[in-house]
Backbone as XML, in Angstrom:
<?xml version="1.0"?>
<chain id="A" units="angstrom">
  <residue number="1" name="MET">
    <atom name="N" x="38.999" y="-44.689" z="25.431"/>
    <atom name="CA" x="39.925" y="-44.574" z="26.539"/>
    <atom name="C" x="41.062" y="-45.561" z="26.307"/>
  </residue>
  <residue number="2" name="THR">
    <atom name="N" x="42.273" y="-45.061" z="26.400"/>
    <atom name="CA" x="43.431" y="-45.911" z="26.159"/>
    <atom name="C" x="43.720" y="-46.781" z="27.384"/>
  </residue>
  <residue number="3" name="GLU">
    <atom name="N" x="44.571" y="-47.759" z="27.183"/>
    <atom name="CA" x="44.940" y="-48.664" z="28.274"/>
    <atom name="C" x="45.646" y="-47.900" z="29.401"/>
  </residue>
  <residue number="4" name="SER">
    <atom name="N" x="46.466" y="-46.934" z="29.042"/>
    <atom name="CA" x="47.167" y="-46.117" z="30.031"/>
    <atom name="C" x="46.180" y="-45.312" z="30.879"/>
  </residue>
  <residue number="5" name="ASP">
    <atom name="N" x="45.155" y="-44.766" z="30.221"/>
    <atom name="CA" x="44.133" y="-44.013" z="30.953"/>
    <atom name="C" x="43.363" y="-44.912" z="31.905"/>
  </residue>
  <residue number="6" name="LYS">
    <atom name="N" x="43.063" y="-46.125" z="31.464"/>
    <atom name="CA" x="42.344" y="-47.071" z="32.317"/>
    <atom name="C" x="43.163" y="-47.414" z="33.562"/>
  </residue>
  <residue number="7" name="GLU">
    <atom name="N" x="44.466" y="-47.600" z="33.382"/>
    <atom name="CA" x="45.329" y="-47.911" z="34.522"/>
    <atom name="C" x="45.384" y="-46.752" z="35.508"/>
  </residue>
  <residue number="8" name="LYS">
    <atom name="N" x="45.406" y="-45.520" z="34.990"/>
    <atom name="CA" x="45.413" y="-44.346" z="35.860"/>
    <atom name="C" x="44.122" y="-44.239" z="36.657"/>
  </residue>
  <residue number="9" name="VAL">
    <atom name="N" x="42.999" y="-44.518" z="36.005"/>
    <atom name="CA" x="41.707" y="-44.469" z="36.685"/>
    <atom name="C" x="41.624" y="-45.550" z="37.758"/>
  </residue>
  <residue number="10" name="GLU">
    <atom name="N" x="42.097" y="-46.746" z="37.447"/>
    <atom name="CA" x="42.101" y="-47.836" z="38.425"/>
    <atom name="C" x="42.975" y="-47.482" z="39.625"/>
  </residue>
  <residue number="11" name="ALA">
    <atom name="N" x="44.143" y="-46.928" z="39.379"/>
    <atom name="CA" x="45.046" y="-46.546" z="40.474"/>
    <atom name="C" x="44.417" y="-45.466" z="41.344"/>
  </residue>
  <residue number="12" name="ALA">
    <atom name="N" x="43.751" y="-44.499" z="40.719"/>
    <atom name="CA" x="43.094" y="-43.434" z="41.485"/>
    <atom name="C" x="41.957" y="-43.996" z="42.333"/>
  </residue>
  <residue number="13" name="ALA">
    <atom name="N" x="41.202" y="-44.930" z="41.779"/>
    <atom name="CA" x="40.096" y="-45.529" z="42.535"/>
    <atom name="C" x="40.614" y="-46.330" z="43.724"/>
  </residue>
  <residue number="14" name="VAL">
    <atom name="N" x="41.657" y="-47.103" z="43.509"/>
    <atom name="CA" x="42.227" y="-47.901" z="44.594"/>
    <atom name="C" x="42.787" y="-46.991" z="45.684"/>
  </residue>
  <residue number="15" name="THR">
    <atom name="N" x="43.442" y="-45.913" z="45.284"/>
    <atom name="CA" x="43.986" y="-44.970" z="46.253"/>
    <atom name="C" x="42.866" y="-44.312" z="47.047"/>
  </residue>
  <residue number="16" name="GLY">
    <atom name="N" x="41.770" y="-43.988" z="46.395"/>
    <atom name="CA" x="40.622" y="-43.395" z="47.086"/>
    <atom name="C" x="40.006" y="-44.337" z="48.098"/>
  </residue>
  <residue number="17" name="VAL">
    <atom name="N" x="39.873" y="-45.588" z="47.721"/>
    <atom name="CA" x="39.347" y="-46.585" z="48.661"/>
    <atom name="C" x="40.288" y="-46.733" z="49.849"/>
  </residue>
  <residue number="18" name="GLY">
    <atom name="N" x="41.578" y="-46.777" z="49.587"/>
    <atom name="CA" x="42.555" y="-46.880" z="50.672"/>
    <atom name="C" x="42.503" y="-45.688" z="51.606"/>
  </residue>
  <residue number="19" name="ALA">
    <atom name="N" x="42.311" y="-44.507" z="51.039"/>
    <atom name="CA" x="42.191" y="-43.310" z="51.873"/>
    <atom name="C" x="40.954" y="-43.389" z="52.751"/>
  </residue>
  <residue number="20" name="GLY">
    <atom name="N" x="39.878" y="-43.931" z="52.220"/>
    <atom name="CA" x="38.660" y="-44.102" z="53.017"/>
    <atom name="C" x="38.868" y="-45.052" z="54.180"/>
  </residue>
  <residue number="21" name="PHE">
    <atom name="N" x="39.496" y="-46.179" z="53.909"/>
    <atom name="CA" x="39.781" y="-47.137" z="54.986"/>
    <atom name="C" x="40.762" y="-46.543" z="56.000"/>
  </residue>
  <residue number="22" name="GLY">
    <atom name="N" x="41.763" y="-45.845" z="55.518"/>
    <atom name="CA" x="42.728" y="-45.221" z="56.412"/>
    <atom name="C" x="42.098" y="-44.156" z="57.290"/>
  </residue>
  <residue number="23" name="THR">
    <atom name="N" x="41.166" y="-43.401" z="56.708"/>
    <atom name="CA" x="40.466" y="-42.379" z="57.482"/>
    <atom name="C" x="39.637" y="-43.018" z="58.581"/>
  </residue>
  <residue number="24" name="ALA">
    <atom name="N" x="38.966" y="-44.122" z="58.261"/>
    <atom name="CA" x="38.177" y="-44.813" z="59.284"/>
    <atom name="C" x="39.072" y="-45.319" z="60.411"/>
  </residue>
  <residue number="25" name="GLY">
    <atom name="N" x="40.204" y="-45.903" z="60.064"/>
    <atom name="CA" x="41.141" y="-46.374" z="61.089"/>
    <atom name="C" x="41.731" y="-45.224" z="61.875"/>
  </residue>
  <residue number="26" name="GLY">
    <atom name="N" x="42.084" y="-44.144" z="61.186"/>
    <atom name="CA" x="42.622" y="-42.969" z="61.870"/>
    <atom name="C" x="41.597" y="-42.327" z="62.781"/>
  </residue>
  <residue number="27" name="ALA">
    <atom name="N" x="40.339" y="-42.301" z="62.345"/>
    <atom name="CA" x="39.283" y="-41.741" z="63.180"/>
    <atom name="C" x="39.094" y="-42.570" z="64.437"/>
  </residue>
  <residue number="28" name="THR">
    <atom name="N" x="39.167" y="-43.878" z="64.296"/>
    <atom name="CA" x="39.048" y="-44.752" z="65.461"/>
    <atom name="C" x="40.169" y="-44.471" z="66.451"/>
  </residue>
  <residue number="29" name="VAL">
    <atom name="N" x="41.388" y="-44.400" z="65.958"/>
    <atom name="CA" x="42.530" y="-44.131" z="66.837"/>
    <atom name="C" x="42.421" y="-42.733" z="67.433"/>
  </residue>
  <residue number="30" name="GLY">
    <atom name="N" x="42.017" y="-41.748" z="66.620"/>
    <atom name="CA" x="41.890" y="-40.385" z="67.103"/>
    <atom name="C" x="40.847" y="-40.248" z="68.196"/>
  </residue>
  <residue number="31" name="VAL">
    <atom name="N" x="39.711" y="-40.904" z="68.030"/>
    <atom name="CA" x="38.658" y="-40.855" z="69.041"/>
    <atom name="C" x="39.098" y="-41.575" z="70.302"/>
  </residue>
  <residue number="32" name="LEU">
    <atom name="N" x="39.745" y="-42.719" z="70.159"/>
    <atom name="CA" x="40.244" y="-43.431" z="71.336"/>
    <atom name="C" x="41.302" y="-42.604" z="72.057"/>
  </residue>
  <residue number="33" name="GLU">
    <atom name="N" x="42.114" y="-41.889" z="71.291"/>
    <atom name="CA" x="43.142" y="-41.035" z="71.879"/>
    <atom name="C" x="42.492" y="-39.922" z="72.692"/>
  </residue>
  <residue number="34" name="LEU">
    <atom name="N" x="41.440" y="-39.326" z="72.140"/>
    <atom name="CA" x="40.736" y="-38.269" z="72.864"/>
    <atom name="C" x="40.046" y="-38.800" z="74.116"/>
  </residue>
  <residue number="35" name="ALA">
    <atom name="N" x="39.473" y="-39.991" z="74.010"/>
    <atom name="CA" x="38.749" y="-40.562" z="75.152"/>
    <atom name="C" x="39.697" y="-41.030" z="76.251"/>
  </residue>
  <residue number="36" name="ALA">
    <atom name="N" x="40.865" y="-41.513" z="75.875"/>
    <atom name="CA" x="41.777" y="-42.090" z="76.858"/>
    <atom name="C" x="42.492" y="-41.031" z="77.689"/>
  </residue>
  <residue number="37" name="THR">
    <atom name="N" x="42.761" y="-39.902" z="77.100"/>
    <atom name="CA" x="43.487" y="-38.864" z="77.826"/>
    <atom name="C" x="42.538" y="-37.746" z="78.194"/>
  </residue>
  <residue number="38" name="GLN">
    <atom name="N" x="42.825" y="-37.112" z="79.278"/>
    <atom name="CA" x="41.917" y="-36.064" z="79.748"/>
    <atom name="C" x="42.590" y="-34.704" z="79.618"/>
  </residue>
  <residue number="39" name="GLY">
    <atom name="N" x="42.294" y="-34.019" z="78.518"/>
    <atom name="CA" x="42.771" y="-32.669" z="78.340"/>
    <atom name="C" x="44.134" y="-32.515" z="77.689"/>
  </residue>
  <residue number="40" name="THR">
    <atom name="N" x="44.919" y="-33.574" z="77.606"/>
    <atom name="CA" x="46.252" y="-33.425" z="77.015"/>
    <atom name="C" x="46.225" y="-33.522" z="75.501"/>
  </residue>
  <residue number="41" name="VAL">
    <atom name="N" x="45.186" y="-34.103" z="74.969"/>
    <atom name="CA" x="45.070" y="-34.256" z="73.523"/>
    <atom name="C" x="43.980" y="-33.321" z="73.034"/>
  </residue>
  <residue number="42" name="THR">
    <atom name="N" x="44.266" y="-32.600" z="71.993"/>
    <atom name="CA" x="43.285" y="-31.662" z="71.443"/>
    <atom name="C" x="42.611" y="-32.251" z="70.210"/>
  </residue>
  <residue number="43" name="GLY">
    <atom name="N" x="41.604" y="-31.581" z="69.761"/>
    <atom name="CA" x="40.954" y="-31.982" z="68.520"/>
    <atom name="C" x="41.901" y="-31.890" z="67.343"/>
  </residue>
  <residue number="44" name="PHE">
    <atom name="N" x="42.838" y="-30.936" z="67.415"/>
    <atom name="CA" x="43.819" y="-30.788" z="66.343"/>
    <atom name="C" x="44.689" y="-32.030" z="66.217"/>
  </residue>
  <residue number="45" name="SER">
    <atom name="N" x="45.197" y="-32.528" z="67.350"/>
    <atom name="CA" x="46.060" y="-33.712" z="67.270"/>
    <atom name="C" x="45.268" y="-34.941" z="66.825"/>
  </residue>
  <residue number="46" name="ALA">
    <atom name="N" x="43.990" y="-35.018" z="67.218"/>
    <atom name="CA" x="43.159" y="-36.119" z="66.728"/>
    <atom name="C" x="42.966" y="-35.994" z="65.220"/>
  </residue>
  <residue number="47" name="GLY">
    <atom name="N" x="42.809" y="-34.760" z="64.726"/>
    <atom name="CA" x="42.692" y="-34.542" z="63.287"/>
    <atom name="C" x="43.957" y="-34.924" z="62.539"/>
  </residue>
  <residue number="48" name="VAL">
    <atom name="N" x="45.097" y="-34.661" z="63.164"/>
    <atom name="CA" x="46.376" y="-35.056" z="62.556"/>
    <atom name="C" x="46.445" y="-36.579" z="62.451"/>
  </residue>
  <residue number="49" name="VAL">
    <atom name="N" x="46.013" y="-37.273" z="63.497"/>
    <atom name="CA" x="46.014" y="-38.742" z="63.475"/>
    <atom name="C" x="45.096" y="-39.253" z="62.370"/>
  </residue>
  <residue number="50" name="ILE">
    <atom name="N" x="43.944" y="-38.638" z="62.224"/>
    <atom name="CA" x="43.008" y="-39.052" z="61.166"/>
    <atom name="C" x="43.624" y="-38.820" z="59.788"/>
  </residue>
  <residue number="51" name="GLY">
    <atom name="N" x="44.257" y="-37.667" z="59.599"/>
    <atom name="CA" x="44.905" y="-37.371" z="58.317"/>
    <atom name="C" x="46.038" y="-38.326" z="58.007"/>
  </residue>
  <residue number="52" name="LEU">
    <atom name="N" x="46.834" y="-38.638" z="59.017"/>
    <atom name="CA" x="47.926" y="-39.597" z="58.819"/>
    <atom name="C" x="47.385" y="-40.983" z="58.480"/>
  </residue>
  <residue number="53" name="GLY">
    <atom name="N" x="46.274" y="-41.342" z="59.102"/>
    <atom name="CA" x="45.641" y="-42.627" z="58.778"/>
    <atom name="C" x="45.175" y="-42.668" z="57.335"/>
  </residue>
  <residue number="54" name="ALA">
    <atom name="N" x="44.612" y="-41.565" z="56.861"/>
    <atom name="CA" x="44.158" y="-41.500" z="55.465"/>
    <atom name="C" x="45.334" y="-41.633" z="54.511"/>
  </residue>
  <residue number="55" name="MET">
    <atom name="N" x="46.426" y="-40.940" z="54.804"/>
    <atom name="CA" x="47.602" y="-41.027" z="53.935"/>
    <atom name="C" x="48.210" y="-42.424" z="53.966"/>
  </residue>
  <residue number="56" name="ALA">
    <atom name="N" x="48.279" y="-43.016" z="55.141"/>
    <atom name="CA" x="48.842" y="-44.366" z="55.245"/>
    <atom name="C" x="47.972" y="-45.377" z="54.510"/>
  </residue>
  <residue number="57" name="GLY">
    <atom name="N" x="46.666" y="-45.259" z="54.642"/>
    <atom name="CA" x="45.757" y="-46.166" z="53.935"/>
    <atom name="C" x="45.875" y="-46.027" z="52.433"/>
  </residue>
  <residue number="58" name="ALA">
    <atom name="N" x="45.929" y="-44.783" z="51.951"/>
    <atom name="CA" x="46.054" y="-44.553" z="50.512"/>
    <atom name="C" x="47.361" y="-45.125" z="49.985"/>
  </residue>
  <residue number="59" name="ALA">
    <atom name="N" x="48.451" y="-44.887" z="50.711"/>
    <atom name="CA" x="49.756" y="-45.390" z="50.276"/>
    <atom name="C" x="49.791" y="-46.919" z="50.286"/>
  </residue>
  <residue number="60" name="THR">
    <atom name="N" x="49.234" y="-47.517" z="51.325"/>
    <atom name="CA" x="49.230" y="-48.975" z="51.432"/>
    <atom name="C" x="48.439" y="-49.606" z="50.295"/>
  </residue>
  <residue number="61" name="PHE">
    <atom name="N" x="47.245" y="-49.091" z="50.040"/>
    <atom name="CA" x="46.427" y="-49.646" z="48.965"/>
    <atom name="C" x="47.083" y="-49.425" z="47.609"/>
  </residue>
  <residue number="62" name="PHE">
    <atom name="N" x="47.678" y="-48.247" z="47.390"/>
    <atom name="CA" x="48.321" y="-47.967" z="46.107"/>
    <atom name="C" x="49.506" y="-48.896" z="45.878"/>
  </residue>
  <residue number="63" name="LEU">
    <atom name="N" x="50.343" y="-49.070" z="46.891"/>
    <atom name="CA" x="51.501" y="-49.966" z="46.744"/>
    <atom name="C" x="51.060" y="-51.416" z="46.553"/>
  </residue>
  <residue number="64" name="GLY">
    <atom name="N" x="50.011" y="-51.803" z="47.257"/>
    <atom name="CA" x="49.462" y="-53.148" z="47.067"/>
    <atom name="C" x="48.927" y="-53.345" z="45.659"/>
  </residue>
  <residue number="65" name="TYR">
    <atom name="N" x="48.276" y="-52.325" z="45.136"/>
    <atom name="CA" x="47.761" y="-52.393" z="43.773"/>
    <atom name="C" x="48.902" y="-52.504" z="42.765"/>
  </residue>
  <residue number="66" name="GLN">
    <atom name="N" x="49.961" y="-51.729" z="42.980"/>
    <atom name="CA" x="51.103" y="-51.794" z="42.076"/>
    <atom name="C" x="51.751" y="-53.180" z="42.111"/>
  </residue>
  <residue number="67" name="ALA">
    <atom name="N" x="51.863" y="-53.762" z="43.299"/>
    <atom name="CA" x="52.427" y="-55.112" z="43.415"/>
    <atom name="C" x="51.533" y="-56.122" z="42.702"/>
  </residue>
  <residue number="68" name="TYR">
    <atom name="N" x="50.220" y="-55.978" z="42.857"/>
    <atom name="CA" x="49.275" y="-56.870" z="42.181"/>
    <atom name="C" x="49.420" y="-56.757" z="40.664"/>
  </residue>
  <residue number="69" name="ARG">
    <atom name="N" x="49.558" y="-55.528" z="40.159"/>
    <atom name="CA" x="49.708" y="-55.342" z="38.720"/>
    <atom name="C" x="50.971" y="-56.013" z="38.197"/>
  </residue>
  <residue number="70" name="ARG">
    <atom name="N" x="52.062" y="-55.941" z="38.970"/>
    <atom name="CA" x="53.321" y="-56.589" z="38.553"/>
    <atom name="C" x="53.176" y="-58.106" z="38.534"/>
  </residue>
  <residue number="71" name="LEU">
    <atom name="N" x="52.490" y="-58.651" z="39.518"/>
    <atom name="CA" x="52.312" y="-60.107" z="39.572"/>
    <atom name="C" x="51.369" y="-60.586" z="38.474"/>
  </residue>
  <residue number="72" name="LYS">
    <atom name="N" x="50.374" y="-59.805" z="38.150"/>
    <atom name="CA" x="49.373" y="-60.181" z="37.157"/>
    <atom name="C" x="49.890" y="-60.009" z="35.727"/>
  </residue>
  <residue number="73" name="LYS">
    <atom name="N" x="50.868" y="-59.122" z="35.538"/>
    <atom name="CA" x="51.378" y="-58.800" z="34.200"/>
    <atom name="C" x="51.987" y="-60.059" z="33.559"/>
  </residue>
  <residue number="74" name="PRO">
    <atom name="N" x="51.553" y="-60.365" z="32.339"/>
    <atom name="CA" x="52.112" y="-61.557" z="31.672"/>
    <atom name="C" x="53.601" y="-61.351" z="31.346"/>
  </residue>
  <residue number="75" name="LYS">
    <atom name="N" x="54.354" y="-62.389" z="31.515"/>
    <atom name="CA" x="55.803" y="-62.316" z="31.214"/>
    <atom name="C" x="56.000" y="-62.448" z="29.713"/>
  </residue>
  <residue number="76" name="SER">
    <atom name="N" x="56.813" y="-61.553" z="29.176"/>
    <atom name="CA" x="57.031" y="-61.607" z="27.731"/>
    <atom name="C" x="58.401" y="-62.118" z="27.385"/>
  </residue>
</chain>
């Protein structure tokens, strides 16, 4: 496995972990949204919140990983 392949695998793993954390946060917000309102929020909108949380988590972790890689990279 080349160094480029290893970096791609690491980025995919970090993005997956971020999506998991984002989904958990989105699910929390979605459930609280459903519990707080009576009838105005549907399961669909709660699902949208969960999906947005997953995307936000994945993006946050991926960007954080990229920043970490830049800081860790030796200066030539």
